[in-house]
Each structure stands twice: as structure tokens, then as C-alpha cells.
N, C-alpha and C positions, 0 to 999 in steps of 0.2 A: 503494500498500499503505500503511495505516494506522501509525502510529510506534504499537508497544507501552511505554506512563509506568512509574516508576520505583512499587511502593506507596511510598514513604516522602513521593511527588511524588502520591501519591493522596492520602494523610494529609492534608499538610501544605493541601493549598485544603479538605477536610473538616473541617479546623479554623480555618480565615479563615474558609471561614462557617456553622462558628458563634458567633465572638467576631465577626464585621462584622457579620451580619445578626442576633443575638439569638434565635437555635433553641435550640431544648429537641436534639435530635437528631439527628444529620446523617448520614444513610446512606450509603454506597457500591454503585450498581448497575449498575454497568459499563458499558461503550465499545463506544459507534460511529461507527464509524470515523477521528478525531483527538477525540471529543465525548468527557467524562467526563457519565457520568450517575450524581446524584444523587436522592436525599428525605428530607425532610423533618421533621419534626415540630412545632412552635409551642407555645407559653409556653399558650399559652391551649386549651382541653382543647378538642378532636377537628378542630385545625389543623392540615393537612397539603402540603406542597407537593417538584414538584417540580423542578430548576436540570436545567441541561446547562450545565457548562460549555465554550462557548469555543476550546482551548485556540492553536488560529494567531494569535485576539487574543487571546484573553486575558476576555472579554468575559465575562456572563454574560446564564441566560436562566429568568425561568421559567414551565412552564409553565397558564395563566387562560386555562381556558376553552372546553379542547382549543385552542389552539395559544401556542407561543413568544415570549416578548416582554420585549425586552432591560430586565433593570432597574436602572435609569438612573442615572447616578454611578457606579460599580461596577464595576471592575475584578480578574481576581487577581492579588497582586500576589508571587506563589512561584512559585519560574521551578525549571526542568525542569534538572537537576543533569545 
């Protein structure tokens, strides 16, 4: 059974994505199993990104050309309370 994450944790991960990846807007899309899904837009016109936060490992992946690719040298610093 998957864990349900608090709104505060979801928002702290969202702010971390905004600040550390230099994105313009980040939207929480939902949860799949233990993973959190986000969509984002960049500062360049028309750039859109999809991210999957792997909560068990604290890593983040981006959807590139239909495949989830790990974002190197980036791990979530937010912790579940």
C-alpha cells in the first residue's frame, strides 16, 4: 500500500523544484504509488517539463522523449514529517 504524503511535504518539494531547478511555475499533478508527479514550465517560452519524485530514494526524474531520465546531482532535501 502506498503512503499518503502531507500537503506541507508536497508544497516543500514543489518549492525546492522551483528554486533549485530555476523553473517559472510548478504544478502538483498527483501521486502514483509512492512517487509524486509534477508538471512545470520554464522561463523560455513554451518549455514544459514533467517530473517524477521518487520519494523512497529522494531522487528526481524528468520525462524526456517518452522515457524517465534521472536528473543527475539532484536529490530532494525535503523530509517527510
